[in-house]
C-alpha positions in Angstrom: 8.2 -6.3 -14.7 6.0 -6.3 -11.5 6.6 -2.5 -11.1 5.5 -1.9 -14.7 2.4 -4.0 -14.2 1.6 -2.2 -11.0 1.9 1.2 -12.5 -0.2 0.1 -15.6 -3.0 -1.2 -13.4 -2.9 2.0 -11.3 -3.4 4.1 -14.5 -6.3 1.9 -15.6 -8.0 2.2 -12.3 -7.4 6.0 -12.2 -8.9 6.3 -15.7 -11.9 4.1 -14.8 -12.6 5.8 -11.4 -12.0 9.4 -12.4 -13.8 9.4 -15.8 -17.2 11.2 -15.7 -20.0 8.7 -15.0 -22.0 9.5 -18.1 -19.2 8.2 -20.3 -19.8 4.6 -19.4 -22.7 2.5 -20.6 -25.3 1.5 -18.1 -25.0 -2.2 -17.4 -26.9 -3.7 -14.5 -26.2 -7.4 -14.4 -27.1 -7.6 -10.7 -27.7 -5.3 -7.7 -24.2 -5.0 -6.2 -22.1 -5.4 -9.4 -20.2 -2.2 -8.7 -19.1 -3.5 -5.3 -17.8 -6.7 -6.9 -15.9 -4.6 -9.5 -14.3 -2.5 -6.7 -13.3 -5.6 -4.8 -11.7 -7.2 -7.8 -9.9 -4.0 -9.0 -8.4 -3.2 -5.6 -7.5 -6.8 -4.7 -5.5 -6.9 -8.0 -3.9 -3.6 -7.3 -2.7 -4.7 -3.8 -1.6 -8.1 -5.1 0.6 -6.4 -7.6 2.0 -3.6 -5.4 2.7 -5.8 -2.3 5.4 -7.6 -4.2 7.2 -4.6 -5.7 10.7 -4.4 -4.5 10.7 -7.9 -2.9 12.7 -10.8 -4.3 10.7 -13.4 -2.4 7.6 -13.7 -0.3 9.8 -15.2 2.4 12.0 -12.0 2.5 11.4 -10.1 5.7 9.5 -6.8 5.4 11.4 -3.6 5.5 10.4 0.0 6.2 10.7 0.6 2.4 8.1 -2.2 1.7 5.7 -0.8 4.2 6.0 2.8 2.9 5.5 1.6 -0.7 2.5 -0.4 0.3 0.8 2.5 2.1 1.6 5.0 -0.7 0.6 2.8 -3.7 -2.2 0.8 -2.2 -3.9 2.6 0.7 -3.8 6.2 -0.5 -5.2 5.5 -4.0 -8.0 3.3 -2.7 -9.2 6.2 -0.5 -8.1 9.0 -2.8 -9.9 7.7 -5.9 -13.2 7.5 -4.0 -12.9 11.0 -2.5 -11.9 12.4 -5.9 -15.2 11.3 -7.3 -16.8 14.1 -5.3 -15.5 16.5 -7.9 -16.1 14.4 -11.0 -19.4 15.0 -13.0 -22.0 12.3 -12.6 -19.8 10.5 -10.0 -20.3 10.4 -6.3 -18.6 9.4 -3.1 -19.9 6.2 -1.6 -18.8 5.0 1.8 -19.6 1.4 0.8 -17.4 1.7 -2.2 -14.6 2.9 0.1 -15.2 0.0 2.5 -15.1 -2.5 -0.4 -12.0 -0.9 -1.8 -10.2 -1.5 1.6 -11.6 -5.0 1.7 -10.2 -5.6 -1.8 -6.8 -4.3 -0.6 -6.9 -6.9 2.2 -8.0 -9.7 -0.1 -5.1 -8.9 -2.5 -2.5 -8.9 0.3 -3.8 -12.2 1.7 -3.8 -13.7 -1.8 -0.2 -12.6 -2.3 1.0 -14.4 0.8 -1.3 -17.4 0.4 -0.5 -18.3 -3.2 2.4 -20.6 -3.8 5.6 -19.1 -5.1 6.4 -20.3 -8.6 10.1 -20.0 -9.4 10.8 -18.8 -12.9 13.8 -20.7 -14.3 14.7 -19.6 -17.8 17.5 -21.8 -19.2 
C-alpha cells in the first residue's frame, strides 16, 4: 500500500512540475507561496518513500533502504527542478531546489518523529 501511495504521489508531482507554466491559473495568495508548496510536496514525497520496504521504523536501515531513498527521493527533487529548464513557461530556480531538499529533510524527520500506529485488523 505504501509503495502504491509513493508511486502515485511521484506521478502527481511529475505532472505538476513538468506541465507548462501557462496551463495553471495565476493565484498569488502571498509572496512565497510556491516555496511553501514545494516544501509540502517534497516532505510528503520523502515521508512516503522513506518507509517503503520497511516493516517498522525501529528496523535497522539496510543498503536497499538507502538506495531506494536516494533514487526515489533525492533524484526526483533535483531532477524535476532541472527539467523545468526545458519546459515552456517554466524556469529553474535555485531557491526551489533548496526548498525541495529542505522538504525532503522535513519528511524524513517527520517519519522518524511521528508515533508508530499499529494496525490490528481482527
